[in-house]
C-alpha positions in Angstrom: -0.2 -0.5 -0.1 1.3 3.2 -1.4 0.7 4.2 2.9 2.7 1.6 4.2 5.8 2.7 1.0 5.0 6.5 2.6 5.6 5.2 6.6 8.4 3.3 5.5 10.4 6.0 3.1 9.8 8.9 6.5 11.2 6.5 8.8 14.4 6.0 6.8 14.5 9.7 6.2 14.3 10.7 9.6 17.0 7.8 10.6 19.4 9.2 7.9 19.3 12.8 9.3 18.6 12.0 13.3 15.7 13.8 13.7 13.4 11.6 15.9 9.6 12.2 17.2 10.1 13.7 20.7 12.2 16.7 19.2 12.3 16.7 15.5 15.6 17.9 15.4 18.3 16.8 12.6 18.9 19.1 9.1 17.6 17.6 5.9 20.5 18.5 4.0 19.3 16.5 1.1 15.8 15.9 -0.2 14.7 12.1 -0.8 15.2 12.4 -4.0 18.9 13.4 -4.3 19.1 10.4 -2.1 17.9 8.0 -3.7 20.0 8.1 -6.9 23.5 5.5 -7.2 25.9 6.7 -4.5 29.0 7.5 -8.2 26.3 9.9 -8.8 26.1 11.6 -5.7 23.3 9.9 -4.2 22.8 7.4 -1.4 21.6 4.4 -4.0 18.5 4.2 -1.5 15.2 2.7 -3.1 12.4 5.0 -4.1 9.8 2.2 -3.0 7.1 3.2 -4.8 8.4 3.7 -7.7 10.4 0.8 -7.6 7.1 -1.0 -6.4 5.6 0.7 -10.0 8.4 -0.5 -12.1 8.4 -3.9 -11.3 4.7 -4.0 -12.2 5.6 -1.9 -14.5 7.7 -4.4 -16.1 4.9 -7.5 -15.5 2.8 -5.5 -17.3 4.7 -4.7 -20.5 5.4 -8.5 -20.6 1.8 -8.8 -21.3 2.3 -6.3 -24.7 5.2 -7.7 -26.0 5.1 -11.4 -25.1 1.7 -12.4 -26.5 2.7 -15.9 -26.4 3.8 -15.5 -23.5 2.0 -18.6 -21.2 2.1 -16.2 -18.7 0.1 -14.0 -21.0 -2.8 -15.7 -22.2 -3.5 -16.9 -18.9 -4.0 -13.0 -17.5 -5.6 -12.4 -21.7 -8.5 -15.6 -21.4 -10.0 -13.3 -18.2 -9.1 -10.1 -18.6 -8.4 -8.4 -22.2 -10.1 -11.7 -24.5 -10.4 -8.9 -27.5 -7.6 -6.7 -27.1 -4.2 -6.3 -25.4 -2.7 -4.9 -21.8 -3.1 -1.7 -23.3 -6.1 -1.2 -24.5 -7.2 -3.7 -20.7 -10.1 -2.9 -17.9 -9.7 -3.5 -14.6 -12.6 -5.5 -14.6 -15.5 -7.5 -12.2 -13.3 -8.8 -9.0 -10.6 -7.9 -10.1 -7.9 -10.0 -8.3 -5.1 -8.7 -6.7 -1.8 -9.5 -9.1 -3.6 -7.7 -11.7 -4.9 -4.9 -10.0 -1.8 -4.9 -9.2 0.2 -5.4 -12.5 -3.2 -2.7 -13.9 -2.1 0.1 -12.2 1.3 0.6 -13.7 -0.9 0.5 -17.3 -0.7 3.9 -17.6 3.4 4.6 -16.9 4.0 1.3 -19.5 1.9 3.6 -21.9 3.7 6.2 -21.7 6.8 4.2 -23.1 4.4 2.8 -25.4 3.0 5.2 -28.1 3.0 3.2 -30.9 1.7 -0.1 -31.2 3.9 -2.9 -32.9 1.4 -4.1 -34.3 0.6 -0.8 -35.9 4.3 -0.3 -37.3 3.3 -3.8 -38.7 0.0 -3.0 -40.0 1.5 0.2 -42.3 1.7 -1.2 -45.9 5.9 -0.1 -47.2 6.3 1.2 -51.6 9.5 -1.0 -51.3 10.6 1.3 -54.9 9.9 4.1 -52.2 12.2 2.9 -49.8 15.4 2.1 -51.8 17.7 4.4 -50.3 21.1 4.2 -48.1 18.7 4.0 -45.0 17.1 1.8 -45.4 20.1 -0.2 -46.5 22.0 1.3 -42.7 19.4 0.1 -39.7 20.0 -1.2 -36.7 20.1 -4.3 -36.7 19.0 -6.7 -33.7 22.8 -9.3 -32.3 23.0 -12.8 -32.5 21.5 -15.2 -29.6 23.2 -14.6 -25.8 24.3 -11.9 -26.5 23.1 -7.8 -25.7 23.8 -4.5 -27.9 24.8 -1.2 -26.3 23.9 1.9 -28.5 26.4 4.7 -27.7 26.4 8.1 -29.4 27.4 11.7 -27.6 26.3 15.0 -28.6 27.4 18.4 -28.1 25.7 22.0 -27.0 27.6 25.4 -27.7 24.7 27.1 -25.9 26.4 25.9 -22.5 29.7 24.3 -22.9 28.8 21.4 -22.3 27.9 18.2 -24.1 25.3 14.9 -23.0 25.8 11.0 -24.2 22.8 8.7 -24.2 22.9 5.2 -23.8 20.3 1.8 -24.9 20.9 -1.6 -24.1 18.7 -4.4 -26.0 17.8 -8.3 -26.0 18.6 -10.6 -29.2 15.2 -9.5 -30.1 15.6 -6.4 -30.1 13.3 -5.8 -26.8 14.2 -2.7 -24.5 16.9 -3.7 -20.9 18.0 -0.1 -20.0 18.6 3.5 -20.9 21.1 5.9 -19.7 21.1 10.4 -20.4 23.6 12.2 -18.9 25.9 15.3 -19.9 28.8 16.3 -18.9 30.5 20.3 -18.5 33.1 21.0 -21.3 32.7 21.6 -25.2 35.2 18.5 -25.8 36.6 18.0 -29.9 33.3 15.4 -31.4 36.2 12.4 -31.1 37.1 13.1 -27.4 32.8 13.7 -26.7 32.3 10.4 -28.4 34.9 8.3 -26.4 33.7 10.2 -23.5 30.6 8.5 -23.9 32.0 5.6 -24.6 33.8 5.5 -21.3 30.7 5.3 -19.7 29.2 3.0 -21.4 31.6 1.1 -20.8 32.0 2.0 -17.2 28.2 0.7 -16.6 28.2 -2.6 -18.4 31.6 -3.7 -16.4 28.9 -3.3 -13.7 25.7 -4.9 -15.1 24.4 -8.1 -14.8 24.1 -8.0 -19.2 26.9 -11.1 -20.5 28.2 -11.1 -24.7 28.1 -7.5 -25.9 29.0 -5.1 -28.4 28.9 -1.8 -28.3 27.9 0.2 -31.3 29.5 3.6 -31.7 28.8 5.3 -35.1 32.7 7.3 -34.7 34.8 5.5 -36.5 37.1 6.8 -35.2 37.5 6.0 -31.5 35.4 2.3 -32.6 39.2 1.7 -34.8 41.4 2.9 -32.2 39.7 0.8 -29.3 40.4 -2.1 -31.5 44.0 -1.2 -31.8 47.4 -0.4 -30.0 48.3 2.9 -31.2 49.8 5.0 -28.7 47.8 8.1 -28.4 48.5 11.4 -26.6 46.5 14.2 -25.1 42.6 14.0 -23.2 41.6 11.9 -26.2 44.6 9.8 -25.2 43.6 9.3 -21.4 40.5 8.5 -22.3 41.3 5.2 -24.4 43.2 4.5 -23.5 40.4 3.7 -20.5 38.1 2.3 -22.4 41.0 -0.1 -23.9 42.0 -1.7 -20.0 39.0 -2.4 -19.1 38.2 -3.5 -22.3 40.7 -6.0 -22.3 39.8 -7.4 -18.3 36.3 -8.0 -19.7 36.2 -10.1 -22.9 32.9 -10.1 -22.9 33.2 -6.7 -24.4 32.9 -5.5 -28.1 33.2 -2.5 -29.4 32.3 -2.5 -33.3 31.3 0.5 -35.8 27.5 1.3 -37.4 26.4 4.2 -39.7 24.9 6.7 -37.9 21.7 5.8 -39.5 21.8 2.9 -37.7 22.9 4.5 -34.9 19.9 7.6 -33.8 18.6 5.7 -30.4 21.5 6.7 -28.9 21.5 9.7 -30.2 18.2 10.9 -29.5 18.9 10.3 -26.2 22.5 12.4 -26.0 20.6 15.4 -27.1 17.4 14.8 -25.0 19.8 14.1 -21.9 20.8 18.9 -22.0 16.7 18.4 -20.4 17.5 16.5 -17.5 19.9 15.4 -14.5 23.1 15.6 -15.3 22.7 11.6 -14.9 19.5 9.4 -15.7 18.6 6.5 -15.6 16.0 4.6 -17.2 14.2 1.3 -16.6 11.4 2.0 -18.9 11.6 2.4 -22.7 12.2 7.0 -22.6 8.6 8.2 -24.7 11.6 9.5 -26.8 12.9 6.9 -28.2 9.6 4.5 -28.3 9.0 4.8 -31.6 12.0 4.0 -32.6 12.2 1.2 -30.5 9.4 -0.9 -31.3 9.9 0.2 -35.4 14.2 -1.3 -34.9 12.3 -4.2 -33.5 9.5 -5.5 -36.8 
């Protein structure tokens, strides 16, 4: 229940800042939203209980929407949405506790999935009109038991900052996680791309994903990470850090892809300026929802 979540969060907050019910003393130097951020980004990695619970329920809701042939989906579909899908399902009469809980995440899932895969597949395509270089450089799904991590950077001249975007997908093209953020400074484009690559590698080595192909549309960075050329200055320092991590984690590989195949990461990098310095997504951000679903087909 929400009331229980709020009470637990208040207790955690009060304990951390040294206040109690008798004196009410204690200075709250950080808001609860800051405390729930990861430690490496200035927080304390506390769980935001309501958001965490809703995220877990939302994952089940997305499974109902994206895996129509799964036994889990067929059981719920037969009872609650026999003629439709999860995003259009109603709560119904006398619902079970499990369905009531999953249904509560429907709005959140809908925000991250503006287009249905069925709608994409039903659009008639004229092959004569799509014979262009863009079609030839579409993002492709990775081999079995492999994840892909798309990486890109974007420069913001007006604010002297640069953004980075990272997105992980599985062998079916299903969204796993995404990171969007920005850093101070306005380095050369190839240096910004290298910094974005370092962010991605540092995340992946502490993630549960194995056998990951990291994709970048910066050929210079991809080539330097796959050879031993001696490099200098700030760019060389970043590349050497990436090389060191890649040598100690053989399950990570880096390859070059065309810009047209890296639109998801590019979009995340562009929108980074409007968010916190680091933002993690467990659900598909609305800005890339249509791209993800389109590239799954």
